[in-house]
Structure formats: C-alpha cells, structure tokens
C-alpha positions in Angstrom: 26.6 -15.7 6.3 25.9 -17.0 9.8 29.4 -15.9 10.9 28.7 -12.4 9.6 25.4 -12.2 11.4 27.1 -13.4 14.6 29.8 -10.7 14.2 27.2 -8.0 13.7 25.2 -9.3 16.6 28.3 -9.3 18.8 29.1 -5.7 17.8 25.6 -4.5 18.6 25.6 -6.3 21.9 29.0 -4.9 22.8 27.9 -1.3 21.9 24.7 -1.7 23.8 26.6 -2.9 26.9 28.9 0.1 26.8 26.0 2.4 26.5 24.3 0.5 29.4 27.4 0.9 31.5 27.5 4.6 30.8 23.9 5.0 31.8 24.5 3.1 35.0 27.1 5.6 36.1 26.3 8.0 38.9 26.6 11.6 37.7 28.6 14.1 39.8 28.4 17.8 39.3 31.4 19.8 40.6 31.1 23.6 40.8 34.3 25.6 41.1 36.0 23.1 38.7 39.0 25.3 38.1 39.8 26.0 41.8 42.2 24.1 44.0 39.7 21.4 45.1 38.1 21.2 41.6 41.5 20.5 40.1 42.3 17.9 42.7 39.0 16.2 41.9 39.8 16.3 38.2 43.1 14.6 39.0 41.5 11.6 40.7 38.4 11.4 38.5 40.0 8.8 36.2 40.3 6.5 39.2 36.5 6.6 39.6 35.3 6.7 36.0 34.1 3.1 36.0 31.2 4.1 38.3 30.9 7.9 38.0 30.5 10.5 35.3 32.0 13.8 36.3 30.9 17.2 35.1 33.2 20.1 36.1 31.9 23.6 35.8 33.2 27.1 36.4 31.4 30.5 36.3 31.5 30.5 32.5 29.7 27.2 32.3 27.3 27.7 35.2 26.7 31.0 37.1 25.7 29.6 40.5 24.5 33.0 41.6 21.8 32.8 38.8 18.9 30.8 40.3 17.3 30.0 37.0 20.6 28.9 35.5 21.2 26.5 38.4 17.8 24.9 38.1 18.0 24.6 34.3 21.4 23.0 34.6 20.2 20.5 37.2 17.2 19.6 35.0 19.4 19.0 32.0 22.3 17.1 33.7 20.3 15.4 36.5 23.2 14.9 38.8 23.1 12.2 41.5 25.7 14.2 43.5 26.7 17.9 43.6 30.0 19.0 45.2 30.0 22.7 45.6 33.7 23.6 45.5 33.0 27.2 44.3 33.5 30.0 46.8 34.4 33.6 47.3 37.6 33.2 49.3 39.3 36.6 49.3 39.1 37.0 53.1 40.4 40.6 53.3 38.6 41.9 50.1 35.4 40.5 51.4 35.3 43.3 54.0 34.8 45.7 51.1 32.9 43.3 48.8 30.3 42.0 51.3 27.5 41.8 48.7 29.6 39.7 46.4 30.8 37.4 49.2 27.2 36.7 50.4 26.0 36.2 46.8 28.6 33.4 46.1 28.9 31.9 49.6 25.3 32.1 50.7 22.7 32.9 48.0 24.3 30.5 45.5 24.5 27.8 48.1 20.7 28.2 48.7 20.1 27.8 44.9 22.2 24.6 44.7 20.6 23.2 47.8 17.1 23.8 46.6 17.9 22.3 43.1 19.5 19.3 44.8 16.4 18.7 46.9 14.1 19.0 43.9 16.2 16.5 41.8 17.0 14.2 44.8 20.7 15.1 44.4 23.0 14.5 47.3 24.4 18.0 48.1 27.9 18.3 49.4 29.0 21.8 50.3 32.6 22.8 51.3 32.8 25.3 54.1 35.5 26.8 56.4 36.9 27.0 59.9 36.3 30.8 59.7 32.8 30.2 60.9 34.4 30.2 64.4 35.9 33.2 66.1 38.9 31.2 67.3 38.7 32.4 70.9 39.2 28.9 72.5 41.9 26.6 73.7 40.4 23.4 72.5 39.4 21.9 69.1 35.9 22.8 67.8 33.4 20.1 67.3 30.7 20.3 64.7 28.1 21.3 67.3 30.1 24.1 68.9 28.9 27.7 68.8 29.7 29.5 65.6 30.6 33.2 65.7 32.6 34.4 62.6 34.7 37.6 63.1 34.6 38.7 59.5 32.5 39.0 56.4 34.0 35.9 54.7 33.3 33.7 57.7 29.8 35.2 58.1 29.0 34.6 54.4 30.1 30.9 54.6 28.1 30.4 57.8 25.0 31.8 56.1 25.6 29.3 53.3 25.7 26.4 55.8 22.5 27.5 57.5 20.6 27.9 54.2 21.8 24.5 52.9 20.6 22.7 56.0 17.3 24.6 56.1 16.5 24.1 52.4 17.9 20.6 52.0 18.2 18.7 55.3 20.0 15.9 53.3 23.0 18.1 52.8 26.6 17.2 53.8 28.6 20.2 54.9 32.4 19.7 55.1 34.3 22.4 56.9 38.0 22.6 56.1 41.0 24.8 56.8 44.3 26.2 55.4 43.7 24.6 52.0 46.7 24.2 49.7 47.8 22.0 46.8 50.0 22.1 43.7 47.2 24.1 41.9 46.4 27.8 41.9 47.4 30.3 44.5 47.9 29.2 48.1 50.1 29.6 51.2 52.6 26.9 50.2 53.1 28.2 46.7 53.4 31.8 48.0 56.0 30.7 50.5 58.0 28.8 47.8 57.9 31.9 45.6 59.1 34.1 48.4 61.9 31.7 49.3 63.3 32.2 45.8 63.2 36.0 46.2 64.1 36.7 49.8 66.8 35.8 52.3 64.6 36.5 55.3 60.8 36.4 56.0 58.5 37.0 59.0 55.5 34.8 59.5 52.7 34.9 62.2 53.4 32.5 65.0 50.3 33.0 67.3 47.5 31.7 65.0 46.8 28.0 65.3 45.0 25.8 62.7 45.3 22.7 60.6 46.7 22.7 57.1 44.7 20.7 54.5 46.1 19.2 51.3 43.3 19.7 48.8 44.2 16.3 47.3 43.3 14.6 50.7 40.0 16.5 50.8 39.2 15.4 47.3 39.8 11.8 48.2 37.7 12.2 51.4 34.7 13.6 49.4 34.9 10.7 47.0 34.8 8.3 49.9 31.8 10.1 51.2 30.1 9.7 47.8 31.1 6.1 47.5 29.7 5.2 51.0 26.3 3.6 50.6 25.2 4.6 54.2 25.2 8.4 54.1 25.2 10.5 57.2 24.0 14.0 56.6 24.9 17.2 58.5 28.1 19.0 59.3 31.6 17.5 59.3 35.1 18.7 59.9 38.0 17.6 57.6 41.7 18.7 57.5 45.0 17.1 58.1 46.2 16.8 61.7 47.4 18.0 64.2 47.3 21.7 64.8 50.3 24.0 64.0 51.0 27.7 63.4 51.6 29.6 60.2 55.2 30.0 61.4 55.7 26.3 61.9 53.9 25.6 58.6 56.3 27.9 56.8 59.3 26.5 58.5 58.4 23.0 57.3 57.8 24.2 53.8 61.4 25.6 53.9 62.7 22.4 55.3 61.0 20.1 52.7 62.0 22.4 49.8 65.6 22.6 51.2 65.4 26.4 51.3 68.0 28.4 53.3 65.7 31.3 54.0 65.5 32.6 57.5 62.0 32.7 58.9 61.2 34.9 61.9 58.2 34.4 64.1 56.0 37.5 64.7 52.7 38.2 66.4 49.4 38.9 64.8 49.6 42.5 66.0 52.8 42.9 63.9 50.9 41.8 60.8 47.6 43.7 60.6 45.0 42.6 58.0 41.7 44.0 56.9 39.9 40.9 58.2 40.5 39.5 61.7 41.7 35.9 61.6 40.7 33.2 64.2 43.4 32.8 66.8 42.8 29.1 67.2 40.4 27.5 64.8 41.5 23.9 65.2 38.8 21.3 64.5 37.9 17.9 66.0 38.0 15.4 63.1 36.6 12.3 65.0 33.1 12.6 63.5 34.1 12.2 59.9 36.7 9.6 60.8 34.1 7.5 62.5 31.1 8.0 60.2 33.0 7.6 56.9 35.9 5.4 58.0 38.6 7.9 56.9 42.3 7.6 57.7 43.5 11.2 58.0 47.1 12.0 57.3 49.5 14.0 59.3 49.9 17.5 57.8 53.7 17.1 57.5 53.3 14.0 55.4 50.8 15.6 53.0 52.9 18.7 52.8 56.0 16.8 51.8 54.0 14.9 49.1 52.8 18.2 47.7 56.3 19.8 47.6 57.5 16.6 45.9 54.9 17.1 43.2 55.8 20.8 42.8 59.5 19.9 42.5 58.9 17.2 39.9 56.8 19.7 37.8 59.6 22.2 37.5 
C-alpha cells in the first residue's frame, strides 16, 4: 500500500511540476504568423519552447485593425512579449490603397502598442528602410532624418511614431530586402524566372542590404532573451550593401543558373512607387546593444538557396 501511495504521490508531483514549468514560461504573441518572418519564427520556436510559449496569429485569428479585438486578445492571452510581424507590404499597390496601408501599418500598430503598455507587454515592431528617401551616399543611423517617398514608407513611419508615442518601452526594428524560403519574395521570384527565361534585366542603381528572415527571427529572439532591454529604434539586416543586380547575379550563381542578367537603370524600370536609391543602414547599434553577430548577405543567401534546393 505504501508503494502505491508513493507512486500516486510521485505522479501528482510530476504533473504539478510540468504545469508549474508551463506557467513559468514567458508568453510571446506573434502577429503576421503566416508571413515570411512569422514562418521563420515558427521554425525556430521549438528551440525556445523550454522558456517560452508561442502564440502565432494571422488576420483570421486576430484582426489587428480592430481596436477592441486587440485589447480583448491581450486581456485573454496576457503576453509578456508581442512581435508585430504583420504589415501591408504591397509597395506599389499602396499608392492606390493608402487607407488600407495606413490602417495596417499605422493604426493597428497604435492599438498593439497601447495594449502592450496596458498589459506591461514588451512591444517589438518590425519596420522598414523605406522610411528613408535614399538620397544619401552613406548608411543611415537610427537617428537620421526620415523622409519616405511613397505611401508604404509613410505608413510604416507613422506606425513607428505612434508606437513610441503611445508606448515608450517599444523596440522598433527596421529591416530591408527581406527574403526566405517562405512566401513570395525577390529570391523565389528570381529562381522562378530563371527556370522560364534565358535572359533578364535587373535594376543596378538601387543600393540596399538583403535580409534573410531567418536571421531576423533569431535576432528578435536574442532581443527577447536579453535581460537588459534597450528600447527605441534599431536597424537589422545582413551586410554589406549591394544592388538588386548584384543580388540577382549571386542568386543565379548559387543556384547554378545559366541565365544572362543585364544591369539596367531605375529609369528603365518604372514603378508606381518610387524606391529609395540608397537605403543602406548602419547596424552598429543593434550589434552593440544586443551583442549580435551579423552574417554577410552572401552567406545567408547561399544557406537559403540550399534549403530551397533540398525542399524540391
């Protein structure tokens, strides 16, 4: 009988410990869970599940443009962290859908920032290099003057401003030229075109920094894991700068494509929204404050293409 009591007691103790461990986990809410960054965070979530409970949402689970829905969700889940990876990213279409762009990229950010402040949630918002006009020859620091040249950049800048105003303990992470093995992006578009075309033309006079969304996901988790948070605006991408033409050429090289790629000027490839000519960003602040080792973009690109090749 005593052995049976001991066994039952052990089982109760073990169950209680498991429940206790779950309750001790920090809860992370990720909006835009089905986007590139959201999928990359899903991929690495198992590496952090000992200490964190992840909740991924998309517009069907949580409409971030609905203020009441946002506050109700926060009250129910009570997240310790919120990563806003949701965004309206159709740069050219935004010129026609200005109201929609501002609703998702600005108004919704305000709701998330306010709810985060109320619940004492650390708010991490992902922004863009398009907040700059690109009329410079040097890399932008976080404190440099912002002047977006299109609706998309203007809506993202408004989101940054509202987040900081409504919740000073926000962390804004600007990134650029995002790609991954998930969803639609420049790398996957190029690979698809390589299989269809013998010759392509790609803009060679716009400079920026490609960012593997997997690297951004890891960086965000390092920020969350850091006990000494520094709030404010940060820049994150891979390094150094390149052009769309050079980027496309490396995609061809790493994928062993024989396609011919011709460099063209921006004037030869008109778009509805004006792109920044040089939107390269200084990464030293996030490297220093969060002790990040940032990869060369060619290394990260080669890793991504390797993943895509293995998934065929």
